[in-house]
C-alpha positions as CSV (number, residue, x, y, z in Angstrom):
1,M,-46.1,-30.8,-15.0
2,I,-44.4,-27.6,-13.6
3,Y,-40.7,-26.9,-14.5
4,H,-38.5,-25.5,-11.3
5,A,-35.6,-23.8,-13.1
6,P,-32.6,-24.8,-10.6
7,H,-31.4,-21.8,-8.5
8,M,-28.8,-19.7,-9.9
9,A,-25.3,-19.6,-8.3
10,V,-25.6,-16.3,-6.0
11,Q,-21.8,-15.6,-7.5
12,P,-21.7,-17.0,-10.7
13,I,-18.4,-19.1,-11.5
14,F,-15.9,-17.5,-14.2
15,E,-12.6,-18.7,-14.9
16,K,-10.7,-15.5,-13.9
17,K,-12.0,-12.8,-11.3
18,N,-12.2,-9.1,-12.1
19,I,-10.3,-7.7,-9.2
20,L,-10.1,-3.3,-9.2
21,V,-6.6,-1.9,-7.2
22,A,-7.5,1.6,-6.3
23,G,-3.7,3.4,-6.2
24,G,-2.2,0.6,-8.2
25,A,0.2,2.6,-9.9
26,G,2.2,3.5,-6.7
27,F,5.0,1.8,-4.7
28,I,2.7,-1.4,-3.3
29,G,-0.3,-1.3,-5.6
30,S,1.8,-2.1,-8.9
31,Y,3.4,-4.9,-7.4
32,L,0.1,-5.7,-6.1
33,C,-1.1,-5.6,-9.8
34,E,1.5,-7.6,-11.3
35,R,1.2,-10.5,-8.2
36,L,-2.4,-10.6,-9.0
37,L,-2.4,-11.0,-13.0
38,K,-1.3,-14.3,-12.8
39,D,-4.7,-15.8,-11.9
40,H,-6.7,-12.8,-12.1
41,R,-7.8,-9.9,-14.7
42,V,-7.2,-6.5,-13.1
43,I,-7.9,-3.3,-13.6
44,C,-5.9,-0.8,-12.0
45,V,-7.3,3.0,-10.8
46,D,-4.7,5.9,-10.3
47,N,-4.2,9.9,-10.6
48,F,-1.0,9.7,-10.7
49,I,-0.8,12.2,-7.3
50,T,2.1,10.3,-5.4
51,S,3.0,7.4,-8.2
52,Q,4.3,6.9,-11.3
53,E,3.4,5.8,-14.9
54,S,6.4,4.1,-14.9
55,N,5.5,1.5,-12.3
56,I,3.3,-0.4,-14.6
57,D,4.4,0.8,-18.2
58,F,5.2,-3.1,-18.5
59,L,1.5,-4.3,-17.8
60,L,-0.2,-2.4,-20.2
61,K,0.4,-5.4,-22.5
62,N,-1.6,-7.6,-20.7
63,A,-4.9,-8.5,-22.0
64,D,-6.0,-8.9,-18.5
65,F,-4.6,-5.5,-17.4
66,E,-6.3,-2.1,-18.0
67,F,-5.2,1.0,-16.2
68,I,-8.0,4.2,-15.6
69,R,-6.6,7.6,-15.1
70,H,-9.1,8.9,-12.7
71,D,-9.6,10.7,-9.0
72,I,-11.1,7.8,-6.4
73,N,-12.5,11.3,-4.8
74,T,-15.2,11.1,-7.5
75,P,-17.3,8.3,-8.1
76,L,-16.5,6.0,-10.1
77,D,-18.7,4.2,-13.0
78,L,-16.8,1.1,-14.2
79,E,-19.5,0.1,-16.7
80,S,-19.1,3.8,-18.8
81,Y,-15.9,2.8,-19.7
82,P,-15.5,1.1,-23.0
83,E,-12.1,-0.1,-22.7
84,L,-13.3,-2.4,-19.7
85,A,-16.2,-3.6,-21.9
86,R,-13.7,-7.2,-22.5
87,F,-14.1,-7.5,-18.2
88,K,-17.9,-8.0,-19.0
89,I,-18.6,-6.1,-15.9
90,K,-22.2,-5.8,-16.3
91,F,-22.5,-9.8,-16.4
92,Q,-19.5,-10.5,-14.0
93,G,-19.5,-7.6,-11.7
94,I,-16.4,-6.9,-9.6
95,Q,-15.2,-10.1,-7.5
96,E,-12.5,-8.1,-5.5
97,I,-11.6,-4.3,-4.3
98,Y,-8.1,-3.2,-3.1
99,Q,-8.0,0.2,-1.6
100,L,-4.7,1.3,-1.2
101,A,-5.3,4.8,-2.9
102,T,-4.1,7.9,-0.4
103,P,-1.4,9.9,-1.0
104,T,2.1,8.9,0.5
105,S,4.6,12.0,-0.1
106,P,6.5,12.9,3.0
107,K,7.9,16.1,0.7
108,K,4.9,17.1,-0.5
109,F,2.8,16.1,2.6
110,D,1.2,19.6,3.3
111,Q,1.1,20.1,-0.8
112,Y,-1.8,16.9,-0.9
113,K,-3.8,17.4,2.8
114,M,-7.1,17.7,1.0
115,Q,-6.6,14.9,-1.3
116,T,-5.2,12.8,2.0
117,L,-8.2,13.7,3.7
118,Y,-11.1,13.0,0.8
119,S,-9.1,9.6,0.1
120,N,-9.7,8.7,3.3
121,S,-13.3,9.7,3.4
122,L,-15.0,10.5,-0.4
123,G,-12.7,8.1,-1.6
124,M,-13.1,5.2,0.7
125,K,-17.4,5.9,0.0
126,N,-16.9,5.5,-3.7
127,M,-14.7,2.0,-3.0
128,L,-17.1,0.5,-0.9
129,D,-20.2,1.9,-3.1
130,I,-18.5,-0.1,-6.2
131,A,-18.2,-3.1,-3.3
132,V,-22.0,-2.5,-2.4
133,K,-23.2,-2.6,-6.2
134,Y,-21.5,-5.8,-7.1
135,H,-21.2,-7.6,-3.5
136,S,-17.2,-7.3,-3.6
137,K,-14.8,-8.2,-1.2
138,V,-12.7,-5.3,0.1
139,L,-9.0,-5.2,1.5
140,F,-8.3,-1.3,2.6
141,A,-4.6,-0.5,2.8
142,S,-4.8,0.9,6.4
143,S,-1.5,2.1,8.0
144,S,0.4,1.5,11.5
145,V,-0.5,5.0,12.1
146,V,-4.0,4.2,13.4
147,Y,-1.8,2.8,16.5
148,G,-0.7,6.7,17.5
149,P,3.3,7.4,17.7
150,R,5.6,4.9,18.8
151,P,5.1,4.0,22.6
152,V,7.8,4.9,25.5
153,D,7.8,1.3,26.7
154,G,8.6,0.1,23.0
155,H,5.6,-2.4,23.4
156,L,4.6,-4.2,19.6
157,F,1.2,-3.2,18.6
158,D,-1.4,-6.2,18.9
159,E,-4.3,-5.7,16.2
160,A,-6.7,-5.2,19.8
161,E,-5.1,-2.0,20.8
162,T,-7.5,1.0,19.8
163,G,-5.0,3.6,19.8
164,T,-4.6,7.6,19.3
165,A,-4.3,9.9,17.1
166,D,-4.5,13.9,17.5
167,T,-7.4,15.2,15.5
168,L,-6.2,18.3,15.6
169,S,-2.5,18.0,14.7
170,P,-1.4,18.2,11.1
171,R,-1.1,14.9,10.3
172,A,-4.4,14.4,11.1
173,C,-5.8,14.2,7.4
174,Y,-3.7,11.1,7.4
175,D,-3.4,10.0,10.6
176,E,-7.0,10.4,11.9
177,G,-8.4,9.6,8.1
178,K,-7.1,6.1,8.4
179,R,-9.0,5.8,11.7
180,F,-12.3,7.0,10.3
181,A,-11.8,4.6,6.7
182,E,-11.5,1.6,8.9
183,A,-14.5,3.0,10.7
184,M,-16.3,3.4,7.0
185,C,-15.1,-0.2,6.6
186,A,-16.5,-1.8,9.8
187,T,-19.8,0.1,9.3
188,Y,-20.3,-1.0,5.7
189,A,-19.7,-4.1,6.6
190,G,-22.0,-4.7,9.0
191,V,-24.8,-2.6,7.3
192,H,-24.5,-4.2,3.8
193,D,-23.0,-7.6,5.0
194,L,-19.9,-7.6,2.9
195,D,-16.7,-8.9,3.6
196,I,-13.8,-6.3,4.2
197,K,-10.7,-7.1,5.5
198,I,-8.2,-4.0,6.9
199,A,-4.4,-4.3,6.7
200,R,-2.6,-1.9,8.8
201,I,0.6,-2.1,6.8
202,F,3.9,-1.2,8.4
203,R,7.1,0.3,6.9
204,T,7.5,-1.2,3.5
205,Y,10.6,-0.7,1.2
206,G,12.0,-2.0,-2.0
207,P,12.3,-0.9,-6.3
208,R,9.9,1.6,-7.5
209,M,10.1,3.4,-4.6
210,P,9.5,7.2,-5.3
211,L,12.7,9.3,-5.2
212,F,13.5,12.6,-4.1
213,D,10.7,12.6,-1.8
214,G,12.2,11.7,1.6
215,H,11.1,7.7,1.9
216,M,15.2,7.7,2.2
217,V,15.9,4.3,1.4
218,P,15.8,4.6,-1.8
219,D,17.6,8.5,-2.1
220,F,20.4,6.3,0.1
221,I,21.0,4.0,-2.5
222,L,21.0,6.8,-5.3
223,N,23.3,8.8,-3.4
224,A,25.5,6.4,-2.1
225,L,26.0,5.1,-6.2
226,D,26.5,9.2,-7.1
227,N,28.9,9.5,-3.7
228,K,26.6,12.0,-2.3
229,P,25.7,12.4,1.5
230,L,23.1,9.4,2.4
231,E,20.2,12.0,4.5
232,I,18.5,11.0,7.2
233,Y,15.6,13.1,8.4
234,G,15.8,12.9,12.2
235,D,19.3,11.9,14.5
236,E,21.2,8.9,15.2
237,T,18.2,7.1,17.5
238,F,15.9,6.6,14.5
239,R,14.6,3.6,14.4
240,T,12.3,1.9,12.2
241,A,11.2,-1.6,10.8
242,L,11.3,-2.6,7.3
243,C,9.0,-5.1,5.7
244,Y,10.4,-5.8,1.9
245,V,7.5,-5.3,-0.4
246,D,6.8,-8.5,-1.9
247,D,6.5,-10.0,1.6
248,C,3.9,-7.4,2.3
249,V,1.7,-8.2,-1.0
250,D,2.2,-11.8,-0.3
251,G,0.2,-10.4,3.3
252,L,-2.3,-8.5,1.7
253,I,-3.1,-11.3,-0.7
254,K,-3.3,-14.0,1.8
255,L,-5.5,-11.6,3.8
256,M,-8.3,-11.2,0.9
257,A,-8.3,-14.9,0.9
258,A,-8.5,-15.1,4.8
259,P,-12.3,-16.0,6.0
260,K,-14.7,-13.3,6.5
261,D,-14.8,-11.4,10.3
262,I,-11.3,-12.0,10.6
263,G,-10.6,-8.7,12.1
264,P,-7.7,-6.2,11.5
265,M,-3.9,-7.5,10.7
266,N,-1.0,-6.2,11.1
267,I,1.2,-6.7,8.0
268,G,4.6,-5.5,8.1
269,S,8.2,-6.4,9.7
270,D,8.9,-6.5,14.0
271,Q,12.6,-6.2,13.6
272,D,13.6,-3.0,14.9
273,I,16.8,-1.2,13.4
274,P,18.1,1.9,13.6
275,I,18.0,3.9,10.5
276,V,21.7,4.9,10.0
277,D,22.8,1.1,10.5
278,V,20.5,1.0,6.9
279,A,22.5,3.2,5.8
280,Q,25.9,2.1,6.9
281,R,24.5,-1.1,5.1
282,I,23.9,0.6,2.0
283,L,27.2,2.3,2.0
284,E,29.0,-1.4,2.4
285,M,27.2,-2.9,-0.3
286,T,27.7,-0.1,-2.8
287,G,31.2,0.7,-1.9
288,S,30.5,4.2,-1.7
289,Q,32.5,6.7,-0.1
290,S,29.5,8.7,0.7
291,N,29.2,10.4,4.2
292,I,25.5,10.7,6.4
293,S,24.0,13.4,7.0
294,F,21.4,14.3,9.5
295,Q,18.4,16.4,8.5
296,P,15.5,18.0,10.1
297,P,12.5,15.6,10.8
298,L,10.0,15.6,8.6
299,L,6.0,15.6,9.6
300,F,5.1,12.5,7.5
301,M,8.2,10.4,8.2
302,T,8.6,9.7,11.7
303,Q,9.4,7.2,13.7
304,L,6.7,4.9,14.2
305,G,5.6,1.7,16.4
306,L,6.6,-2.3,15.4
307,P,3.5,-4.6,14.7
308,N,3.0,-7.8,16.9
309,I,2.6,-10.2,13.9
310,S,1.7,-13.5,15.7
311,K,-2.0,-13.4,14.3
312,A,-0.8,-13.1,11.0
313,K,1.4,-16.1,11.7
314,E,-1.7,-17.9,13.3
315,K,-4.3,-16.5,10.8
316,L,-2.5,-16.7,7.5
317,S,0.4,-18.4,7.9
318,W,2.6,-15.1,7.3
319,L,5.5,-13.9,8.3
320,P,8.3,-11.6,6.4
321,L,10.9,-13.8,4.8
322,V,13.4,-11.4,2.7
323,T,16.3,-10.7,5.0
324,L,17.1,-7.0,5.1
325,D,20.3,-7.7,3.3
326,D,18.3,-9.8,0.1
327,G,15.8,-6.7,0.0
328,L,18.9,-4.0,0.0
329,K,20.4,-6.2,-2.5
330,K,17.6,-6.3,-5.1
331,A,16.7,-2.6,-4.2
332,I,20.3,-1.7,-5.4
333,D,20.4,-3.7,-8.1
334,Y,16.8,-2.2,-9.7
335,T,18.1,1.5,-8.8
336,M,21.9,0.7,-11.1
337,A,20.1,-0.6,-13.5
338,H,17.4,2.1,-13.8
339,K,19.9,4.8,-12.8
340,S,20.2,6.9,-16.0
341,L,16.6,7.0,-15.4
342,L,15.9,7.6,-11.7
343,A,18.4,10.1,-11.4
344,F,17.3,12.8,-13.8
345,R,13.6,12.3,-12.7
346,P,12.1,15.4,-12.2
347,Q,11.3,16.2,-8.8
348,Q,7.6,17.6,-9.1
């Protein structure tokens, strides 16, 4: 009698997934790592260009968390790191990859143009090559910039819109870079039969945002507490939508868990608000005597369009739940609790 061994499952069943988060020490990335650690093992990769070690310090003692300092623009061999031995990558592989790594600094945009260009091309390739090796699911953190500038008619951006970008503009390394990275995702998915999700993230805010960097909301709060002017990089007409970071992370995790070939997904708030109203609200909530001043616009901090989030509501049962007041209160409480450290952080 010939004995036939039963077929092994294509994907072994493990107690916890191994998840790689590129850009995991960044603002959104650190919240994502924190949330994923509730159920999974997380490998955080970052090079601290526009992120901070303090964002993940509290995670380092968790046995299911490991930080690897690495620039994703060079290839990454996870199996060569002795500190990852407990993740048993040779045996288990990597189940999911979240690619959030790209510089996001309005004030230092020019300084990091080459790294931005590379992260959306070489860095994207290196993460996708890891996905090919382990047949991992991938979520790419794209951006609302793929749609182009805020439309004159004010319509909400739908995922089906093709969008536009000036390939020769000073911002092209980011704007066109994100579009090219999406093209890489679509190509790898088709050629290698990978499950790759694209999240088009709109403006997000909350605690742990970099200070003194042109992101406005965290600087508004710190300056309000110090009775210093709140600086808006633009004029009274500057409008934006703000999604609280917890809501954004919730959307990313739901998208990763969604069926294959779901297509790109808008993650953001569809509530349009003048940034001057946000500044005014922060002044009221902090009881500050500060005034508001208007500064020349920054190339990387521009008015953006708003998302149509009906697809996320329908396909993911997701929508932003944290109100602006609640989100600002959390950000203010965080800043007050960490003010002595935050205020004296060196400006790189």
